[in-house]
N, C-alpha and C positions, 0 to 999 in steps of 0.2 A: 603543483608542479608536475608536469608529465614525466612519467617514468621512461628512462631511456633504455631501449632494448638493444640487443646485440645486432650488429650489421648483418644483413643477409649475405650468405655465402654465394658468390657467383656460380652459376651452373653452366653446363655445356650449352644449354639453350641461350643463355645470356651472351656467351662468347660468339655463337653463331649469329645472333642478332647484331652484335657490335661489328662483326666482320662482314656482314651481308652475305653469308653463305649458309648452307644447310647444316643441320646437326651432324649428319653423316660425314660431311667434309671435315668438321672439327674432330670427329672421332678418328678419321683417317690421319689427320695431322698428329694426333696424340699417340696413335698406335702403329701407323704405317706411313710415316712422313714422306718416304720416297715415292709413294703412289700419288702424291698431290703436286700439281704444278707449282714451281717455285714462287710465282707471283701470288697465287692463292694462299700458299703456305705462309708467306710473309705477312699477308693480311691477318690470318688467323693468329699467328704468333704475336703480332702487334696487339690484337684484341686481348689475348691472354695476359700480356704484360700490362695493358691499360687497366683491365679489371682485376688484376692480381689473382687470377684464377688458379686454383690448386685442385687437381683431380681428387675425387673421393675414393681412396683406396679400398675402404670397406665395401662400398657399393660395387666397385669393380670386382672385388673378390667374390661377392655374392652372385654376381652375374656369370662370372667365368667358372666358379667352383674351385678356383685355385687359391689356397690359403698361404699367405706369406709371413705369418707370425709364428714364432716358436717360443714356448714358455720354458723358463729354467728356474729351478728352485735349489738353492744351495744352503749350507748350514749357517753362514754368517757373512754377509756382504762386507761388514766392517773389517774382516780379516783379509789382508792383501793377497793371501793364497787364493781365496775365492774370487777376489776382484780380478786378478790376473787370468784365472781360468775363464771368467765371464768375458774378458776382453778377447780371449782366443775364440770363444763361441761367436761373439759379435763379428769378429774379423772374417770368419768363414761364412756366416750368414750373409754378410754384406756383399760377398762375391756373387750371390744369387739373388740380390735385392730382397732379402728377408730381414725382418726386424726381430728384436729380442725383447721379450717381456720377462724381466728379472725380479725374483723375490727371494727373501731370506726366511728360512724356517726357524732360525734361532734354536736349532736342535729340539724343536717342539713338534711332536707328531700331529697335534691338533691344528697348529698353525700351518703345517705342511698340507694337511688334508684340505684346509680352506682354500689354499692357493691352487691346489690341483683342481678343485671344483670350479674356481674362477677361470682357470685356463680352459677347462672344458666348455664353460659358458661362453667364453670369447671365441671358441671355435679354432684354437691353435692347430697348426699343422702337426706338431709333435711336442714332446716334453723331454727335457734333459734334466736329470735330478740327482742330487746327492741325498739319499734317504736319511731321515733324522733318527731312525731306529732300525731294529733288525727286520721289521716287517715291510714287505713290498706289496702288500695287498692293494693299497690305493693305486699304485702305479700299474699293477697288473690289471686292475679293473678298468683303468683308462684304456689300456691296450685292447682289452676285450671289446671295448666300445669303438674301436677303430682309430684311436689316437696312438701313434707310434711313441715308444719310450726308449731312451738311452740312459743308462746309469753312468754317472760321472763320479770319479774318484771312489768307485765301488765296484767290486767284482759281481758278476751276475750268477745267481744260482739256477737260473732258468736258461736253457740253451736257445730259447726263442727271443730272448731280450739281450740286445747289444750292451756292451759296457766298455768303459775306458778307465783304467786304474793304474796304480803303481805297486810294485812288490813291496808292501810295507813290512812284511816279515823280514825280508832281506835288508830293507832300509834300516830297521831297528838294529839288526845284526851288525851293520856297518858302524853304527854309533858305538855300540858296546865293544866291538873289536878294537876300535880306536882308543877307547878309554882303558881297556885292558892292556893295550900295547904301551900305555904311559905308566903302567904299574899300579893302577887303581884296583882295589879288591872290595870296596864297600860303596854301594851305589844307591842313589835315590832315583826313583822313576816317577815323574809327574805325568800321570796318564789321565784320560778323560773317562766319560761314562762307557761302560762295557756294552751298552746298547749300540754303540757306533762301531761299525766294522773296522775302521781304521785303528781304533784303540785296541780292539781284540787282537788284530794282526801284529801291531807293534809290541804288545805284551808278549805274544808268542815268540817274536824274534828276540826279545830281551832274555826271556827265560831259556830259550834253546841255546843261545850263545853262551850264557853263563854256565849252563850245564855242560856244554861241549868243552869248556875250559876247566872242568873239574870243580866248579864252585857250586855250592848249594844255594839256590835262590832264596830259600827260607832264611839263610844266614847272611848272604851277601847283599840282598836287595831290600830296600824299604820302598814299597809301592804306595803311592798316594793317588787315589782316584778322585779327580775333581768333578764337581757337578757340571762345570762348563769349561771349555778350553779357551780361557782368556787370561789376560794379565792380572786382573783383580783377584780371581780365585787362586791363581798360582802364587801371587805375592803373599796372601794370607796363609796359604799352606806352608810355604817355606819358612815364614816367621814362626809358625807353630813347631815345625821340625827343628829349627835351631834352638828353640826353648826347651826341648826335651833333654833329659839326662842320658848318659851312656855314650858309647862311641858314635861319632858323627860320620856320615858318608863323606867321601872326599871327591865324589864325582856325581853329577846329576844329568840325567837324560830327560828331556822334556818332549811330550808328544807332539807339540808344534811350537813354532817360533813365538806365538803370542804368550804361551805359558812360560817360555824361556825369558821373555822380556820381563814378566812379573817376577820371575825367580832372580834374575840379575839385580833388579831393583831392591828386593828384600835382602839379598846377600850384601850389596853395597851399604845399605842403610844399617845393617847389623855389624858392619866392620869386617866381613869375611872377604879375604883377598881372592881374586879370580885371576888366574886358575890355580894359584899356589895352594890355597886351602880348599877350594872347590872348583873343579873343572865343570864346565857346562856345555852341553850339546843340545841343539834344538832340532826341529824337523820342518822342512818345506823350503828353507832358504828364500824367504820373502825379501822384498826390496830393502827393508831397513836392517837386515841382519848384518850386512857389511858396514853399516853406517853408525853403529852404536859406539859409545865411548870405549867399550871393550868389544870389538867385532866378534860376532857369534859364529862358532862352529855349527854347521847345520847339515842335515841330510837334504840334498837338493832334489826337488821334484820338477819335472818339465811342465810348469803350470799352464803356460799359454798353449803348448802342444796338446795337453790333455783336453782343454776346452775346444780347440780347433778340431781335433780328431773326433770328439763327440758330436759336434755339429755336422761335420762332413759325413759321419756315419748316418746321422738322422736324415740328411738331405739326399744321400746317394744310395742308401741301402734299405730304406723303408719299404716294407712289403716283400722283401726277398725271403727266400726260404731259410737261409742260414744266417743267423746273427753272429757277429764277431765279438769276441771278448779280447780286447787289446790290453796288454800289460807292459808298462814301461819299467825300465830299471833305474833306480835312484843312484845318486852318487854323493859321496861325502866331501864337503868343502871345509877344510881345516882352517880355523882362525884363532885369534888370541884368547878366546874364552876357555879353550881347553889346553893350550900349550903356550908357554911364554916364549917359545922359540919362533912363533909366528909374528 
């Protein structure tokens, strides 16, 4: 039995032959349609439709030297926070007919490095990245080789590298101020790896706020550093916390909403009433936060705006002398997980 091969992709030459015109005329219809007589343009368009011709963007980019693909690597695509930021990137790129190549590092530096290498091999115009650890070496190396870089959800230590982030120190402060105002004095803090800038900044905000209110963090705070910021690790950590002897915290601040989701599940399964026995505050205010059985109080970040701004910076400011470092202010959204009055 003869092996069936893939159908040959129609070329510009095939369209020209079908329409009975020159290759140059087809090119004009594709790129400068107003320069072609209406009758001739109609013949070419009919040939394109008949053959189901689709232009080869890669070949076109090679000829013109214009790259229309941008790479982005985030910590976890499964997290709605990063999904919404990616949508913001995509929406801005689409305005300039650019496409997005999106990858997830899973907070793994080796995986991130592999994707950065693939981006370079594919010849992307630039890279938007949420670094998976404290080192920017791989991203700075890309920049030195002519690929522009914008940091996403991460402040830039380099004045030549643009960044878009949120004031996470202040955001954590909002969460703790809220819980203090409700009368809580013993806190649990579910944080992530301190290799992540966001976790370091949120920890700083927690400790600074407790100290400013005259509390000793060593006594008032139980900090739990999770290996990964997800519901599974948070669920297990909270169950261990509840099994310990001694005074139990009455309020819990989670470094993101995914960890808060796991915490809420563990608390409910253990018979701990929310918020009467344990108030819970998350971070990000992702789409499911308001839809939970007990709607989640959360520190809201402008997720779509973060992504949109990063992409706009890459498209409009690449190659300029002064890179911008944009920092947005978060806001607290109070719901039933922290106060029964909501």
